[in-house]
N, C-alpha and C positions, 0 to 999 in steps of 0.2 A: 185482272186475274191475280196478280201478286197480292193485291189487297185482300181478296177473299181467302187466300191461303193463310195470311197472318191473322185474320179475324176468326177463322174456325178454331185454331188452337187456343186463342184467348177465350173465346166463348165456351169451349169445352172445359177449360180450366176453371172458369167462373162457375159453370154448372156443377162440376165435381166438388168445388169448394163449398157451394151452397148446400149440396146434399150432405157432405160431411158435417157441416156446421149444424144442420137440422138434426142429424142423428145424434150429435153430441149433446145438444141442448134439449132434445125432446124428452130426456129422462130415460129410465130403464126400458129395455126392450123385452121381448119374449125370451123365455128360456128355450132349451132344445125341444120341448114338447109343445111350444106355442103359448104357454102360460105367461102372463105378465108378472115380472118380479120387481120388487123394490130394490134399492141399493143400500139398505141399512147394513152397516158392517158390525163386526164384533171381534173381540180378542179372547183367546183362551188364556186361562190364568190359574195358577195354584196360589192360594193364600193361607198363611199361618198367622194367627193372632196369639200373642203370648204376653202375660203380665210380668213385669220386673220390679223388684223392690230395691233398686240400686240408685245411687246418686247420678246426676248428669255427668259428673267428672269421671266416675267409674265407667259409665256407658261410653263416653268419648274415648277412653283409653283401651277400649275393647276391639276385638276383631270379630267378623262374622264370616261364616262359610255356609253357602247354600249349594246343595248337590241334588241333581236329578239323575237317577240311575247311574250313580258313580261318577258323573262328570261334575266337577266342583268349581265354584267361583268364590273368591274370597276378597274381602275388603276391610280396611280399617274403618272404624266409626269416628275417627278423629275429625273429619270434616263435618260431622253432624253439628248443626247450629241450633242453639236453644232459641226458640221462637219467643216473640214478645207480642201479646201478653203470654206469660209462661204456661197457660193452660192450653195453648195450641200445639202444633206439631212441627217437627223438622224432619228432613229425609236425606237419605244417601242413595245414589243410584250407581250401579256398576253392572258388568264390566265397562270399560272405556266406551262411552257412547259414540265418540267420533269414529271408532273402529267397527261399530255394530253392523253397518251395512256391508262392509267388506268381509267380515268374518262370520256373519250370520249367528252371532251370539244371542243368548236370551237377554231380556231386560230384567234386572233384579232391582227392586226398590225396597228399602227399609224405611218405614215411617215410624217415628217415635212420638207418641202422644202422652203428654203429662196427665196423670190421673189426679182427680181431686183428693183421693185418699192417700196420695203420695206414690212415688215410683212412676213407672211408665208402662204403657201398653205398646209393644212393638208389633207392627204388622209387616210381614215379609210377603212380597209378591214376586212371582216368577212368571214372566211371559216369554214363551218360546219365539224364535224367529219365524217358524212356520207353525200354523195352527195344527197341522197334521202330525206334529211331533208328539202330541199327547196321546197316551194309551192307558186304558184302565190297567192297574197293576204297577204304574210308575211308582218309584220309591224316592222319597225326599228325605234328605238329612239336612237339618238346620242347626248350627251351633253358634253361640255367642260366647267368646272366651275373654276373660278379663286379663289385665296385664300380668297377673301372677299365674295364669294358666288354668284358673278355675272356670268351669263352664256353668253359666247360669241360664242358658237355653241349650237343650240337648234333645232334639226331636228326631225321631225316625218313624216315618209314616209311609204306608202303602195306600194309594188313593184310587178311587173310582171317580170319574168325572160326570157331572150333571151336564147333559147336552142341551143346548138351546139353539133355536133357529129364528133369528129376528125377522126373517122374510117369509117364514112359513116352511113347512116340511118339503115342499116341492122346489124351493129355491135356496141357493146358498147364501151366505156361508153357514156352516155348522161349527159352533164353538163349544168348548168344554170348560167347566169351572169346578174346582175342588177347593173347599175351605175347611180348615181345622181351626177351631176356636177354643183356646185354653183359658180364656178370661172368665 
């Protein structure tokens, strides 16, 4: 009798484990309406592309500020590394990535690509912590200021987002992208 009592909990545990394992590896399941949904993810993002006709030394001595609806994050570009070969790109990411999960800050990346014609193309991207943070009418201010205080990027834009749904309109997620290209 004691043996059966021990066997039943073990068998029940194995059965539940097998069911959970099968649910995990069977792939996506139905949504609330019973439709099957895939699990393709996406990120919402604001992107600004701007050309610069400054030297790499001036660029590295500069600071950048990226604001969304008046909430600003700033960084020095001193850590920007010139890539080899020189026609490729280097990047800076901020705020502090080690604190992002705890503080739910956006991810801001500055990508500097050397242009064949001289100078650089900077690409600023802003990814919020939560996709739902984006709303049409968001206001972005992006500035790059050199060591003497001169601004060679000074953008102020109100944006509308293009929505996309990689899993179809009936299934999440829904992400938004807005791009301003000054090149």
